[in-house]
N, C-alpha and C positions, 0 to 999 in steps of 0.2 A: 419437539413435541406439540403438535397440535392442541387447539383449546376442545374439551369435551363436548361432543353435541349431545342431543336426544331427538328422537321419531317425533313429530308430532303433530297432530289433526286440528286445525284451527274452522271452527264451526260459523259462519257468517250468516246472519239472517239480514235482509236490506229490505227496508220497507218504504223507504224515500231512495225513489229512481234518480234524483238529482244529488245522492252519494257517490255515485259510481265512479266519478271521475276523480275523489279524492281515496277510494277503497284500491282503485287500480294506480294511483301514484305511489300509495305506501307498496304494495304490492310489487311491482316495480323497486322501490328503494332496498327491499328486502328478496330480490329475485334469486340471488346468490345462495340462498337457504333453500329455495322451493324446488320441492321435487316434483309437484305435479299440484293443479287446481284443476277443479270443474263447477262450471256456473250452472244452475237450473232456474229458466224463469216461470213461474207458476202466475201466468197471468191473470188465472179467474181469481187469484188472491190479490192480485197487485205485489208480489212479492220475490225476490230473486234469493235464493241459497246458493250460497258458494260455500267448497270445500276446499281446502288448503292444505298440502303436506308439506312438512320442513323438517331438516335434519338441519339442527342450529343447536347453540348454545343456550341455554336456558336465559339467557338476558334479552336475547333476540327475538326470541318465541314471546316473552312476555311482554316484552315492549310493541312489538307488531301488533299483539293480541289486544294490547291497551290502548293504543292509540286508533285502530279499527273500532274499539267500543267506545270511543270517544265522538266518533262523527253522528250527529244526528240521524234519528231513522235507521242506527244499525246495531243488532245486537251483536253478541261473538261468546264462545264457550272453547273452552281448549282441553283436549283430550291429548294425554301421554302415554307414549310406550313403555312398557316395564323393561325394554332394555334401553341401553344406551345407542347412540348412533355409530 
């Protein structure tokens, strides 16, 4: 039997463009769980908004969100589906 997973959306606000390489490295590390991602540059405000949708074990979602949030210039919030994966 496989590990139980959940569907989650991680919203990422990037205020420092220098953080992009670290963000992409982390997302690559967790790519087996990523269903899709979308990035929106808001050039007028010098901000990028990234949405990442995952189907992953709780531990992986929490770990990725926490690691992303520790990058300077990056803020994250995670939203979980009420149903499992």
